N, C-alpha and C positions, 0 to 999 in steps of 0.2 A: 866303734859303732856296734859290732857284734856283741861285745861284752856288756854294753849298756842295755841293749835289747834283751839279752839273756837275763840280766838282773831284773828288769822291769816285768818281763813275762813270767819268770819263775816266781817272783814275789806275788804277782797277780794270781797265779794258779795256787800258790801256797795258801794265800788268804782264802781263796775259794774252797780249798780242801778243808781248812779248819772251820769254815763257816757252814759248809754243806756236807761234810764228810760222812754224816750219818745216813745219807741216802744217795750221794754221788761217789761211788767207789772208783778207785783207780787214779784220782787226780794227783796223788802224791807221787805215783810212778811217772806221770807226765813231767812233774817238776824234776825228778831224777833224770829223766830222758833229756830234757832241755839242758840241764846243767852238764851232763856227761858229753852230749853232742857238741855244745858250744866250747867247752873246755878242750875237747879233742881237736876241733878245728883251729882254735887259737894256738895250741901247742904246735900243730903242723905249720902254721903261718910264721911262727917266730923262732922255732928251734930246729936245728939240723941234726943234732946229736941222735945216735941210734936208739938209745934208751928212751928218749922223749918220743920218738916216732912210735916205738913199741907201745908206750903208755897211751899215746894219742889214739892209735888205731883200736886198742882195746876199749878205750872210753867211748869211741864212736859206736863200736858194736854194742856195748852195754846200753848206750843211749837209745839205739834203735830197738833193742829188746825191751827196754822200759816203756817206750812208746807203745809197742805191740801188747805187752802184758797189761799196761794201764788201760788201754782201749778194751781189752777183753774184760777186765773188771768193770769198766764203765758200762759195758753192754751186758754185764752179768753172764759172761761166757767163761768157760774154763780154758786156760792156756795149755796148749799141747807142747810140753817142754822137751820131749825126747829129741826131736830133730834140732831144736835150737841149741841144746846142750852139746850134741855131737858136733855141730858147726862151730860152736864156741871152743871146744877142745881142739879141733883142727886148726883154728886160727891161732890159739895159744902155742901150738906146736910149730906151725909154719912161719909165723911172724919172726921169731928169733932166728930161724933158719935163713929167711930172706934178708935179714938185717945184718947178721953176724957170720954164720957159717957159710952161706952162699949168697952174698950181697947182691940183691937184684931189686931195684926200685920198681921196675915194670911188673915183675911177678907179684910183688907186694900190693901194688896198686890194682892189678888185675884181680887178685884174690879178694881184696876189700870191696871192690866194685861189685863183684858177683855176689859176695856175702850180703851186702846192703840191699842189693836188688832182690835177693831171695827173701829176706825178712820183710822188706817193704811190699813185695808182691803178696805175701800172706796177710800183711796188715791191710792192704787195699781190698783184698777178697773178703776179709773179715767184715770190713765196713760195708762193702757192697751187699753182702748177704743179709745185713741187718739194717739196711736203709729204711725199711718200712716199720721198724720197731719204734717204740716211744722215744728212746734215746738216740737210735741210729740216725734219725732224720736231722739231728744236730751236727752230724759229721760229714755232710755232703761236701763241704769245702775241702775236706782232707783228701778226697779221692784225686782231684786233678793235680794237686801239689805233690801227692805221693807218686802219682804216675809221672809227674815232671821229674822227680828225683830219679826214678827208675830209668826214664828216658835219658837223662844226663849220664847216668852210670853206663847205659848201653852205648852211648856215643863215645864215652871214655874208653870202654873196652875195645871198640873198633879202632880208635886212634892209637891205642897201645899196640894192637896187632900190626898196624901200618906204620908204627914208630913215628907218629906225627904229633903226639900229645905234648912233646917237649919243645915244640916250635915256639920261638920267642914272639911275643905280641908287642910288648912295650918295655924297654929297659930289660929287667930281669924277670918280668911277668911272662909266664908261658901259657899255652892253651890249657894245660892241666890245672894251672892256678885259677883260670877263669871258670873251668868246670867245677872245681871244688868251691869256688865263690858262689856259683849258682846253687849248689847243694846246700850250703850254709844259709843262703837266702830263703830257699824253700823250707828249711827247718824253722827259720824265724816265722815265716808265714803260717806254717802249720801250727806252731806253738801259739801264735796270735789268735788263730781261729779257735784253738782249744780254749784259750782264756776267755774270748768273747762268747762263744757258744755255750760253754759250761756255765758262765755267769748268767746268761739269759735263761738257761734251763734251771739254774738254781733259783732264780727269782720266781719263775713260773711254778716250780715245785713247792717252794716255800709258801706261795700264795695258796696253792691248792691244799697244802697241809694245814695252813691256818684256817682256811674255809671249812675243811673237814672237821677240825677240832671245834670250831665255832658251832657247826651243825650238830656235832655229837653233844656238846654242852647244852644245847637248846632243844634236844629231841629226847623223848622218852624211849629208853632202850627196848621196851617190850612192844609197845603199840606203834612206834615210829611216828607219833604225832608230837607237837610241841609239849614241853614239860613245864614244871612250875616256874622255873627261871624265865623261860620265854613268856609265860603268862604275865608275870610281874612287869617285864619290860614293856609288853604291849599295853597293859593297863596304865603304867606310868606315862607312856606316850599320850594316851587318850586324855588322861587327867591334865597333863601339861598343856594340851590343846583345848582344854575345857569343853570336851565333847560329851554329850549325854549318851549314856549306854547302860545296859542291863547286865548284871552278873547272874548267870544261871548255873547252879550246881546240880549236876545230874548224878544220881547214885543208884546203882543196881540193887534192887531189893533182894534180900536173902542170898547175897553172894557167898557168905560164909557157909551156908547150907550146901551150895554147889560145890565149894572146895571140899567140904567134909564128905560129901557123897561120892564125888567123881575123882577127887584128887587135885593137887595143885597144878599138875600139868594140863589137865582139862580146863581147870580154872583159868590158866593163862591164855589158852586158846579162846575161851569165852570172852575174856577181856579184849583180846585182839579183834574178834568179830564185833564185839560191842562198840569198840572204837571206830571200826569201819562203818557201822550203821550210823553212829553219831556224825561222822564226816559226810555221809551220804545225804543227811537231811539239813546240813548247815547251808546258809546262804553264802553267796560269793564273798561278801564283806565281813562275814562273821569270823570270829577267832575261836578255836577250841584247843584245849590243852588237858593233859592228864594231871590232875592235882595230887593224886596219891591213892594207892589201893584201887578201889572201884569207883572213885569219885572223879568226875570230869567237869570242867568248867567251860561254858560258852560265854563269850563276850559279844554282845549284840548291840549294834548301833541302830536303834529302832525309834521311829517317830509315831508308831501306832499307839492308840489308847491301850490301857491295860487289858480291857475286855477283848479287843481284837488280838492283842499280843498273846493273851492267855489261850484263846481258841487255837491260835497257830501252834503254840507249845503243845497243846493237847493232841493235835493232829500228828505232830512229829513224835510225840510220846507213843502213840499207837503204832506208828511205823517201826519204831525202834523195838517195840515189844513183841514182834513176831518170834516164833519158835526158832531157836538155833539148833542145827543138827551138827554134832561133832562126834566123829568115830561111831556113827550110827546111834548116838545118844541124842534124844530130843530134850532140849532144855528150854523151858519157858522163861522168858525175860520180862521182868517188870521194872519200871523206873519211877523213882520219886525225885521231884524237882523243887528246889528252892530258889527264889528270885529276889534280888535287891537291885536298886536303881541309883545311878549317879546323876546328879548330886543329891537327890532327895534323901536317900537313906544313909549317906556317908560321903566323906570327902577324901578318905584314904583307902588304899588298897586293902589293908588288913580289916578295916571296918566294914567295907562292902562285902568281902568274902565271909566274915563272921556273921553278918546279918542274913546273907543268903543261906548260910549253913543253919542258922536258927530257924529260918523258914522251912528248910528241908527237914529238920528235926521234928517240927510240928506235923508235917505231912506223914512222917514215919509213925508218929504217935497216933495219928487219926486213921490209920488203915493202909498207908502206903499207896503206891501206884497212882499218884496224883501230883499236883503242883500247888504252890502257894507263893504269893508275894509277901515280902517282909512287912509291908505296911498293913496288910490284912490280918496278920497274926501278932503284930507287935503288942496288942493289948493282952494277949494270952500268955506272953512270956513272964514267967515268975509266978503265975497263978497256980 
């Protein structure tokens, strides 16, 4: 039972490590810990030879250390190795002594019980101190079972002092065998909790990472509003639903002059402020994106007549055009706007944007700081 549980849990954690290792550190050390611990307990259960007991106890200690170090890495903490190495050296020296030079099963058991209790106490305190962190909250289950192992070790120490740990329970099974069985059971439970909680954490973090990447791919890095890709997706959706809408290209007049006079750093700050003003005048159902440079595109689902819609555009144009103050520099903003309509002016995204841009171009030619519908300037194109 123990060996199958070890295989299943270790494989589960190993898979999780390969799948999420780039942001969940320490999982591989949990795999090592499970493997070392379980192998050590199996050796103790089936072999009586002294060399096997030596190997088994060293494996158990290494397993506990791997649990502790893996949890430190999982929580992004630094493992304090000094005391652990000192204890490890003491174990390597004393174990052969108690097995060969001065054979004493009770002293060996006492030493290993105290050692495991020491490391697991540090392990439990580590988790307790980090319960409120993002990853620490996934380790709640580890505390009661770690305390359970420490409790079993404490009982074992008391029984060793009173020489009752070797009392037979059934056939050749002793009290000590039962206690070791409980410890191995707690190890399986902790390992299972590691597998389940880390997989849950992995799923959540992968979802968050994917959501972040999607947001980054659809957001303009400078102004933090939707970008061209997001614009195309939105327009594609409206066209597929056969909804009427208007494409409004808003372009800042003389932006090159601002860049040349104040520098690109100030120019970027102007674009950021300009985007904020555009966002402040948009209606709830409107969509706005940065198309490129100082060009921004509104997608407006409007049922107003062109006259009413045009007056509304002019009002917003004036609100956008107030002076921007950046680093004590007053910068006058003016905006030219070109408008096309779906489906009247085009049936495709590129066609609608091109015609709105042609309307914008005519506004620029005729003095800037104004707006025009494509249908109103269509006859002027090419003349």
